[in-house]
N, CA and C of each residue as an Amber inpcrd file, in Angstrom:
protein
   534
 -71.1720000  39.9410000  -6.7970000 -69.6140000  40.3900000  -6.6660000
 -69.6180000  40.6840000  -4.9680000 -70.3970000  40.9990000  -4.1880000
 -70.1990000  41.0090000  -2.9970000 -69.8670000  39.7190000  -2.1870000
 -69.9660000  38.4790000  -2.7860000 -69.4510000  37.5280000  -2.6760000
 -68.1480000  37.2060000  -2.6130000 -67.5660000  37.5620000  -3.9460000
 -66.4060000  37.5110000  -4.2270000 -65.1790000  38.2970000  -3.5580000
 -65.9130000  38.7610000  -2.8370000 -64.4420000  39.4130000  -2.0320000
 -64.7120000  39.5570000  -0.9150000 -65.9690000  38.6870000  -0.1760000
 -65.5700000  37.7880000   1.3650000 -64.1030000  36.9680000   1.9130000
 -63.9760000  36.4570000   0.4100000 -62.5120000  35.5570000   0.8350000
 -61.4570000  36.8960000   1.4780000 -61.2410000  37.7090000   0.4780000
 -60.1330000  37.9650000   0.0210000 -60.0940000  39.6320000   1.3310000
 -61.5160000  39.8480000   1.4720000 -61.9490000  40.8440000   3.1060000
 -61.2250000  39.5750000   4.2760000 -61.6340000  38.5810000   4.1750000
 -61.1500000  37.5370000   5.3350000 -59.3660000  37.6430000   5.1010000
 -59.0380000  36.9310000   4.0080000 -57.3460000  37.4490000   3.8500000
 -56.6930000  38.7810000   4.4190000 -57.2260000  39.6780000   4.4780000
 -56.7990000  40.8690000   4.4300000 -56.5220000  40.9500000   5.7800000
 -57.7890000  40.8770000   6.5990000 -57.9820000  41.0720000   7.5200000
 -56.9490000  39.9110000   8.8700000 -56.9610000  38.8980000   8.1730000
 -56.2660000  37.6370000   8.7510000 -54.5280000  37.9650000   8.7620000
 -54.4230000  38.8210000   7.5760000 -52.8520000  39.5640000   7.4050000
 -52.8240000  40.3490000   7.9570000 -53.5240000  41.5180000   8.1310000
 -53.1790000  42.2810000   9.5440000 -53.6050000  42.4000000  10.9610000
 -54.2750000  40.9420000  11.1930000 -53.9910000  40.4430000  12.5390000
 -52.6290000  40.1560000  12.9260000 -52.3220000  39.1110000  11.8430000
 -50.7920000  38.3450000  12.2340000 -49.8050000  39.2350000  12.4270000
 -49.9440000  40.1380000  11.6240000 -49.0920000  41.7700000  11.4840000
 -48.9430000  42.0760000  13.0100000 -49.9320000  42.6000000  13.2080000
 -50.7620000  43.1110000  14.4360000 -49.9580000  42.4510000  15.3790000
 -49.8320000  41.0330000  15.8920000 -49.6350000  40.4940000  16.8180000
 -47.9300000  40.0180000  16.2980000 -47.4060000  39.7250000  15.2980000
 -46.0810000  39.9480000  15.4830000 -45.0080000  40.6350000  15.6020000
 -46.1400000  41.9110000  15.2390000 -44.8610000  43.0710000  14.9500000
 -45.4440000  44.1400000  16.1400000 -46.8560000  44.4670000  16.3720000
 -47.1830000  45.0290000  17.0030000 -46.9850000  44.8930000  18.8940000
 -46.4360000  43.5890000  19.6490000 -46.1570000  43.2400000  20.7130000
 -45.1210000  42.4920000  20.3040000 -44.2830000  43.4580000  21.3930000
 -42.6670000  42.8180000  21.3460000 -43.1170000  41.7760000  22.7940000
 -42.2970000  40.3210000  22.5570000 -42.0880000  39.6120000  23.6500000
 -41.5190000  39.9280000  24.5340000 -42.0200000  39.5440000  25.6000000
 -41.4400000  39.9210000  27.2250000 -39.9790000  38.8960000  27.2960000
 -38.6450000  39.6270000  27.3980000 -37.5740000  39.1040000  27.7060000
 -36.8740000  39.6530000  28.6140000 -35.9740000  38.9370000  29.2150000
 -35.0340000  39.5120000  30.0350000 -33.9050000  40.6260000  29.6680000
 -33.9730000  41.8550000  30.4530000 -33.4220000  42.9240000  30.0790000
 -32.2190000  43.2260000  30.8330000 -32.2160000  43.0050000  32.1470000
 -31.2550000  42.9330000  33.0370000 -31.2620000  41.6430000  33.9460000
 -29.8650000  41.6760000  34.2550000 -29.8410000  40.2810000  35.0870000
 -29.0850000  40.7690000  36.6040000 -29.8010000  40.2720000  37.7850000
 -29.1890000  40.9630000  39.1310000 -28.1280000  39.0610000  39.3000000
 -26.7770000  39.7730000  39.4580000 -26.1540000  39.1340000  39.6410000
 -25.8280000  38.3900000  41.2350000 -25.8610000  37.2110000  41.8590000
 -25.6000000  36.9850000  42.9710000 -24.8360000  36.1200000  43.7680000
 -23.4880000  36.5980000  44.1610000 -22.5260000  35.8530000  45.0420000
 -22.3900000  36.3040000  45.9010000 -23.0770000  35.2430000  47.1950000
 -23.2790000  35.4120000  48.4200000 -24.2850000  36.7400000  48.7280000
 -23.2160000  37.7720000  49.7140000 -24.0650000  39.2080000  49.5350000
 -23.9570000  39.7570000  48.7710000 -23.1090000  39.6440000  47.6190000
 -22.8440000  40.6840000  46.8630000 -23.9180000  40.7340000  45.4520000
 -24.8530000  41.6830000  44.7250000 -25.9790000  41.7790000  44.1600000
 -25.6170000  42.7230000  43.3220000 -25.5130000  42.6430000  42.4810000
 -25.2810000  43.3690000  41.1260000 -26.4660000  43.4510000  39.9920000
 -26.5360000  44.1050000  39.6100000 -27.0850000  44.7160000  38.8450000
 -26.4030000  45.2690000  37.3160000 -26.7910000  44.0170000  35.9650000
 -26.2220000  44.5660000  34.6860000 -26.8350000  43.9910000  33.8120000
 -27.0770000  44.4410000  32.3880000 -27.9340000  44.5180000  31.3790000
 -27.4590000  42.7890000  31.0420000 -28.2820000  42.7070000  30.1770000
 -28.0650000  41.2100000  29.3150000 -27.2870000  41.5100000  28.3530000
 -27.7290000  42.5130000  27.6360000 -26.5180000  42.8050000  26.4550000
 -25.0030000  42.7420000  27.1130000 -24.3930000  42.9160000  28.3060000
 -22.8380000  43.3910000  28.5170000 -23.3650000  42.0120000  29.2260000
 -23.6200000  40.9860000  29.2870000 -23.8300000  39.6570000  29.3220000
 -23.3390000  38.9440000  28.0760000 -24.1360000  39.0480000  27.5750000
 -24.3110000  38.5830000  26.3690000 -22.9540000  38.9800000  25.3570000
 -22.2520000  40.5040000  25.2980000 -21.2090000  40.8110000  24.8600000
 -20.1710000  40.2270000  25.6220000 -20.1780000  40.1990000  27.0370000
 -19.2770000  38.9790000  27.2600000 -18.3530000  37.8600000  27.2580000
 -19.8280000  37.2980000  27.3530000 -19.8250000  35.5920000  26.1850000
 -19.7460000  36.1740000  25.7180000 -20.4710000  36.3220000  24.4620000
 -19.5370000  36.2070000  22.2880000 -17.5780000  36.6530000  22.9420000
 -17.8590000  37.9140000  23.0970000 -16.4320000  38.4470000  22.6930000
 -15.4480000  37.9250000  23.9080000 -15.6830000  37.7420000  25.1250000
 -15.2010000  37.8570000  26.0140000 -14.6230000  39.0700000  27.0650000
 -15.2720000  40.6570000  26.5030000 -14.9730000  41.5150000  26.7380000
 -15.8210000  41.8870000  27.9750000 -15.0990000  42.1430000  28.7520000
 -16.0180000  42.2450000  30.4750000 -16.5800000  43.8060000  30.8010000
 -17.5520000  44.3520000  30.5640000 -17.6460000  45.4030000  31.2700000
 -16.8100000  46.3320000  32.6580000 -16.7640000  47.4980000  32.9040000
 -16.3430000  47.5980000  34.0240000 -17.1160000  46.7340000  35.5220000
 -18.1720000  47.3980000  35.2280000 -19.0050000  46.7900000  36.6490000
 -19.0620000  45.0700000  36.4080000 -19.1850000  44.3340000  35.0280000
 -18.8660000  42.8160000  35.1230000 -17.4230000  42.5550000  35.8100000
 -16.1440000  42.8130000  35.2430000 -15.2470000  43.2290000  35.5980000
 -15.0340000  43.1220000  37.1270000 -15.5940000  43.8510000  37.7320000
 -15.1700000  44.1610000  39.3320000 -16.3450000  43.2150000  40.1770000
 -17.3120000  42.9130000  39.7960000 -17.8400000  41.5490000  40.0360000
 -17.4230000  40.4840000  40.2180000 -16.7610000  40.2110000  39.2920000
 -16.5720000  38.5580000  39.0230000 -15.0940000  38.5260000  39.5990000
 -14.6590000  39.5930000  39.8820000 -12.9690000  40.0130000  40.7410000
 -13.4200000  39.9500000  42.5160000 -14.4240000  40.6820000  42.4470000
 -14.4290000  40.2300000  43.7990000 -15.6390000  39.1520000  44.2960000
 -16.0380000  38.0360000  43.2000000 -16.4300000  36.5600000  43.9330000
 -15.1140000  36.3280000  43.3530000 -14.2090000  36.4900000  43.2780000
 -12.8330000  35.5490000  43.0140000 -13.3080000  34.4300000  41.8830000
 -13.8750000  34.9350000  40.6740000 -14.2110000  33.6290000  39.8660000
 -13.1820000  33.7520000  38.4510000 -13.3790000  32.8420000  37.8770000
 -12.8330000  33.0150000  36.8020000 -13.3200000  33.1490000  35.4380000
 -13.1950000  34.2570000  34.4390000 -14.2310000  34.8200000  33.9820000
 -14.2900000  33.7520000  32.8870000 -12.7360000  33.0850000  32.2880000
 -13.4100000  32.0640000  31.1390000 -14.0980000  30.6170000  31.6980000
 -13.7790000  30.5130000  32.7460000 -15.0800000  29.6680000  33.0940000
 -16.4870000  29.8620000  33.1550000 -16.9040000  31.0330000  33.7430000
 -18.4110000  31.4410000  33.5010000 -18.7060000  31.4750000  31.8100000
 -17.8350000  32.2270000  31.6610000 -18.2520000  32.4750000  29.8220000
 -18.4210000  30.3690000  29.5040000 -17.7120000  29.5430000  29.4820000
 -17.7790000  28.0520000  29.3150000 -19.0890000  28.1510000  29.3990000
 -19.6970000  28.2750000  30.7900000 -21.0660000  27.9590000  31.6370000
 -21.7200000  28.1620000  30.5700000 -21.8350000  29.8370000  30.1320000
 -22.6230000  30.4440000  29.7260000 -22.8110000  29.8040000  27.8540000
 -22.4220000  29.8740000  27.3290000 -22.0970000  29.3070000  26.1000000
 -21.9140000  28.0470000  25.1570000 -21.5130000  27.1110000  26.1470000
 -21.6950000  25.5270000  26.0600000 -23.1240000  24.9720000  25.4840000
 -23.3700000  24.9650000  24.0090000 -24.5870000  24.5180000  23.4510000
 -24.6450000  22.8270000  24.0550000 -26.2540000  22.7060000  24.0360000
 -26.5640000  21.1840000  24.0450000 -27.7580000  21.3930000  22.6090000
 -27.3740000  20.2730000  21.9800000 -28.3630000  20.0660000  20.9490000
 -29.6230000  19.4910000  21.2430000 -30.8700000  20.1620000  20.8470000
 -32.0260000  19.2740000  21.2680000 -32.7470000  20.6150000  20.4370000
 -33.8310000  19.3630000  19.8250000 -35.1050000  20.3490000  18.7510000
 -36.1720000  20.2910000  20.2840000 -37.1470000  21.5320000  19.4880000
 -38.3750000  21.7880000  20.7100000 -39.2670000  20.5510000  20.6260000
 -39.2510000  19.3890000  19.7780000 -40.2020000  18.4290000  19.7580000
 -39.7050000  17.4320000  20.8360000 -38.2900000  17.3150000  20.6870000
 -37.2440000  16.4980000  22.2470000 -37.5250000  17.0630000  23.1270000
 -37.5870000  18.5240000  22.9240000 -37.5940000  19.5430000  24.1710000
 -38.9170000  18.8560000  25.2710000 -39.5950000  19.3360000  24.3360000
 -41.4810000  18.7150000  24.9390000 -41.8860000  17.3480000  25.5230000
 -40.7720000  16.2970000  24.7470000 -40.4200000  14.9810000  25.3010000
 -39.9080000  15.1930000  26.6930000 -38.9080000  16.0290000  26.7440000
 -37.9860000  16.0840000  28.0600000 -38.8740000  16.8190000  29.3050000
 -39.6110000  17.8500000  28.8510000 -40.4240000  18.3190000  29.5620000
 -41.8130000  17.2950000  30.4160000 -41.5930000  16.2810000  29.7860000
 -42.6140000  15.4230000  30.0740000 -42.2930000  14.2360000  31.2070000
 -40.9620000  14.2940000  31.0900000 -40.1020000  13.2490000  31.5780000
 -39.8230000  13.6250000  33.1060000 -38.9800000  12.4680000  34.2300000
 -39.0470000  13.0670000  35.7720000 -37.8170000  13.9310000  35.4030000
 -36.5420000  13.7340000  34.7740000 -35.5190000  14.2510000  34.3800000
 -35.8300000  15.5940000  33.6920000 -36.7620000  15.9010000  33.0810000
 -37.1790000  17.3170000  32.6410000 -38.3710000  18.2480000  33.6410000
 -38.7200000  17.4760000  34.3810000 -39.2020000  18.0910000  35.7780000
 -37.9530000  18.2940000  36.8310000 -37.1870000  17.6440000  37.1340000
 -35.9910000  17.7190000  38.0280000 -35.1930000  18.7880000  37.3970000
 -34.7900000  19.0230000  36.1230000 -33.6150000  20.2770000  35.4890000
 -34.2850000  21.1400000  35.7000000 -35.8270000  21.4670000  35.8880000
 -36.4580000  22.5620000  35.8640000 -36.1950000  23.1680000  37.5360000
 -36.6980000  21.6100000  38.4210000 -37.0050000  22.3770000  39.6990000
 -34.9750000  22.7920000  39.9510000 -33.9660000  22.3510000  39.4110000
 -33.0800000  22.8530000  39.8540000 -32.1350000  23.9420000  39.0570000
 -32.5230000  24.0350000  38.0780000 -32.3220000  25.4660000  37.5270000
 -33.3000000  26.8130000  38.1860000 -34.0920000  26.5730000  38.3070000
 -34.9010000  27.5400000  38.8590000 -34.3930000  27.9070000  40.5110000
 -33.5340000  27.1800000  41.0390000 -32.7440000  27.2550000  42.6380000
 -31.5390000  28.6110000  41.7930000 -31.3640000  28.4870000  40.5540000
 -30.3000000  29.6610000  40.0610000 -30.4370000  30.5070000  39.4230000
 -31.8940000  30.4230000  38.6940000 -32.1020000  31.1330000  37.5480000
 -33.3670000  31.3210000  38.1880000 -34.0140000  33.1260000  38.7740000
 -35.3080000  33.3100000  39.0670000 -35.6890000  33.9110000  39.2340000
 -36.8740000  35.0880000  39.2170000 -37.6520000  36.3440000  39.5600000
 -37.2210000  36.8570000  41.3290000 -37.4220000  37.5760000  41.4570000
 -37.3060000  38.2620000  43.1780000 -38.0090000  37.5710000  44.0410000
 -39.8130000  37.5570000  43.0710000 -40.7480000  36.8460000  43.7370000
 -40.5660000  35.2560000  43.6180000 -39.7940000  35.0310000  42.9340000
 -39.6530000  33.1120000  42.5310000 -40.9180000  32.5620000  42.3800000
 -42.0970000  33.5540000  41.5630000 -43.3210000  33.5400000  41.3990000
 -43.3530000  32.7060000  39.9280000 -43.6780000  31.3580000  39.4720000
 -43.7380000  31.0390000  38.5130000 -41.8700000  30.8560000  37.6360000
 -41.4760000  30.4470000  38.5650000 -40.1710000  29.9980000  37.8540000
 -40.2180000  28.8850000  36.9640000 -40.6690000  28.3840000  37.4600000
 -40.4210000  27.0980000  36.2660000 -41.3980000  26.7260000  35.1890000
 -42.1810000  27.6510000  34.9410000 -43.0520000  28.2040000  34.2670000
 -42.0300000  28.5920000  33.0910000 -41.3020000  29.5210000  33.5090000
 -40.7510000  30.4270000  33.1340000 -39.7350000  29.8820000  32.4960000
 -38.7940000  29.1630000  33.0910000 -37.7430000  28.4320000  32.5440000
 -38.0680000  27.4900000  31.1810000 -39.0140000  26.8960000  31.4570000
 -39.8200000  26.2550000  30.5330000 -40.1880000  27.3470000  28.9050000
 -40.7730000  28.3470000  29.7420000 -40.6530000  29.3130000  28.5080000
 -39.8920000  29.6990000  27.7710000 -38.1930000  30.0400000  28.3880000
 -36.8870000  30.5340000  28.2910000 -36.3980000  29.0060000  27.2490000
 -37.0410000  27.7460000  27.4000000 -35.6730000  26.7000000  27.1630000
 -36.3630000  26.1780000  25.3330000 -37.7380000  26.6260000  25.6890000
 -38.4880000  26.4590000  24.1050000 -38.0130000  27.8470000  23.3320000
 -38.0980000  28.8980000  23.7130000 -37.7030000  29.7760000  23.0560000
 -36.4650000  29.5490000  22.3520000 -35.3380000  29.4860000  23.5730000
 -33.7390000  28.7180000  23.1830000 -34.0460000  27.9060000  21.6290000
 -34.4250000  26.7510000  22.0710000 -34.5670000  25.6360000  21.4720000
 -35.4180000  25.7390000  19.6560000 -36.0220000  26.7540000  20.0420000
 -36.5360000  27.1250000  18.6660000 -36.1720000  28.2780000  17.7830000
 -34.9990000  28.7000000  18.5880000 -33.7910000  29.9320000  17.2120000
 -33.3350000  28.8210000  16.5520000 -32.2460000  28.0680000  17.2530000
 -31.5740000  27.0900000  16.4280000 -31.1540000  25.6540000  16.7460000
 -31.8540000  25.0800000  17.4780000 -32.1660000  23.4570000  17.4080000
 -30.6920000  23.5110000  18.8450000 -30.2960000  24.3240000  19.2640000
 -29.6350000  24.0480000  20.3350000 -30.3860000  24.9820000  22.2230000
 -29.6470000  24.9430000  23.2930000 -29.8670000  25.4410000  24.4930000
 -28.7070000  26.0730000  24.7020000 -28.1610000  26.9520000  25.1480000
 -27.2360000  27.5980000  26.0790000 -27.5550000  28.2460000  27.3880000
 -27.0600000  28.4490000  28.5400000 -27.4620000  28.7390000  29.7650000
 -27.7940000  30.6430000  29.4270000 -27.0620000  31.4360000  28.2070000
 -26.8420000  32.3600000  27.8720000 -28.4980000  32.6010000  27.3800000
 -28.7740000  31.3840000  26.2300000 -30.0730000  31.9940000  25.5910000
 -31.0680000  31.3560000  26.4560000 -31.3140000  30.9250000  27.7490000
 -31.7010000  30.8560000  28.8300000 -32.2930000  32.0460000  29.0360000
 -30.9870000  32.7460000  29.8650000 -31.1750000  34.0890000  30.3030000
 -31.8430000  35.1660000  29.6960000 -31.5080000  34.8880000  28.2130000
 -31.7860000  36.2700000  26.7510000 -33.2520000  35.9460000  27.4310000
 -34.3050000  34.9390000  27.0420000 -35.0800000  34.7810000  26.5270000
 -35.9740000  34.4410000  27.8730000 -35.6940000  34.4060000  28.7280000
 -36.3940000  34.5160000  30.1030000 -37.5700000  35.4660000  30.6050000
 -38.4950000  35.0310000  30.4650000 -40.0120000  36.4260000  29.8240000
 -40.4120000  36.5720000  31.6370000 -39.3240000  37.5920000  31.5400000
 -39.3840000  38.6840000  32.3330000 -38.1020000  39.7260000  32.3410000
 -38.8470000  40.9140000  32.8550000 -37.7700000  41.8080000  32.6440000
 -36.5110000  42.0300000  33.0760000 -36.3300000  40.9260000  34.4700000
 -35.3170000  41.2120000  35.1020000 -35.4650000  39.6350000  35.9800000
 -34.0270000  39.3200000  36.0270000 -33.5840000  37.6260000  36.4040000
 -32.2810000  37.6260000  37.4560000 -32.8050000  37.0990000  38.1990000
 -31.8170000  36.7560000  39.3510000 -31.4300000  35.3100000  39.0350000
 -29.3390000  35.5620000  39.2390000 -28.9740000  34.0680000  38.9010000
 -27.8060000  34.0090000  40.1670000 -27.9340000  33.0300000  40.6690000
 -26.9400000  32.7420000  41.5210000 -25.6110000  32.1300000  40.9750000
 -24.8570000  33.4110000  40.8040000 -24.0720000  33.1520000  39.7500000
 -22.5250000  31.9510000  40.7120000 -22.9110000  31.9700000  41.6990000
 -21.8900000  31.1760000  42.8530000 -22.6010000  29.5500000  42.4590000
 -23.6740000  29.6700000  41.8480000 -24.3330000  28.5140000  41.5310000
 -23.7490000  27.9970000  40.1790000 -23.5900000  28.5990000  39.4900000
 -23.7030000  28.5430000  38.2210000 -23.5600000  27.0170000  37.6130000
 -22.4930000  26.7870000  38.4040000 -21.7400000  25.6100000  37.5830000
 -22.7580000  24.6550000  38.1340000 -23.4990000  24.9260000  38.7820000
 -24.5770000  23.1320000  38.9020000 -25.3410000  23.0160000  37.9050000
 -25.7460000  24.4500000  37.1840000 -26.9210000  24.6300000  35.9210000
 -26.3040000  24.3590000  35.2130000 -24.9180000  24.5060000  34.6860000
 -24.2870000  24.3200000  33.6710000 -24.1090000  22.7630000  33.5340000
 -24.0420000  21.8440000  34.9760000 -23.9210000  20.1780000  34.9710000
 -24.8360000  19.7520000  34.8780000 -26.5860000  20.6270000  35.3880000
 -27.7050000  19.8220000  35.0660000 -27.8330000  20.0730000  33.7270000
 -27.7320000  20.8500000  32.9300000 -27.5650000  20.8860000  31.2960000
 -26.7430000  19.5980000  30.9590000 -25.7380000  19.4620000  31.4660000
 -24.9160000  18.5210000  30.6050000 -25.5370000  16.7680000  31.3050000
 -26.2670000  17.0190000  31.9010000 -26.9080000  15.3270000  32.5890000
 -27.9500000  15.1820000  31.9490000 -29.0070000  16.7130000  31.4300000
 -29.7570000  16.7280000  30.7110000 -29.5040000  16.1930000  29.1840000
 -28.6930000  16.7720000  28.6290000 -28.0270000  16.1810000  27.5130000
 -27.4100000  14.5550000  27.7830000 -26.9440000  14.2770000  28.1040000
 -26.6660000  12.4680000  28.6240000 -27.5000000  11.8470000  28.5720000
 -28.6870000  12.4050000  28.8480000 -30.1690000  11.5400000  29.1770000
 -31.0640000  11.5650000  27.9930000 -30.9250000  12.7900000  27.0370000
 -31.8200000  12.5810000  26.1870000 -31.8530000  11.4840000  25.2370000
 -30.5270000  10.6910000  24.8890000 -31.1210000   8.9630000  23.7080000
 -31.9310000   8.6800000  24.6650000 -32.1940000   8.4550000  25.8800000
 -32.8390000   7.7290000  26.7630000 -34.5740000   8.4050000  27.0620000
 -34.4200000   9.3830000  26.7440000 -35.7600000  10.1550000  26.8720000
 -36.5680000  10.2260000  25.7010000 -36.2250000  10.6960000  24.9040000
 -36.7050000  10.6440000  23.4080000 -36.3300000   9.5300000  22.5510000
 -36.1740000   8.5490000  22.8290000 -35.7370000   6.7520000  22.2360000
 -35.2900000   7.1800000  20.9710000 -34.2550000   7.8790000  21.3500000
 -33.1820000   7.6140000  20.0800000 -32.1770000   6.6640000  20.5070000
């Protein structure tokens, strides 16, 4: 009788462990963004940025920041939300290529932690998490999935990041052999 219960016991331990790992330990993701325009540094929540990207509605702080930076909110919104279709498998191939390395290097100049330590790895992780959700990536998803509580965005270089994603998209067929 004891040996018949052993597989059941192992199964219960496995299920309990999986539940603990999946439900008991929240994933680290950005909660706050520091928008940097030249000398201007404004902290906003990722939720504020997400709401703006999704609806076009600006919080007071974000409105003032964009106004002081003399930026067009609709262009920023486009940069944040325009998707690139890519599967996690294709993304893995991309990161094994020269253009993948270049993309991470250039984007880490736009999105980074204050210490600038481990930014390439953090971006890689954010890319994979973003692509895993819906087979596409946007700059907003990368920010949302950035594995640090706070991420600094060189907002005056957001267009550079957007352009880098466009170049990546154009290179996908060559990289993944499609």
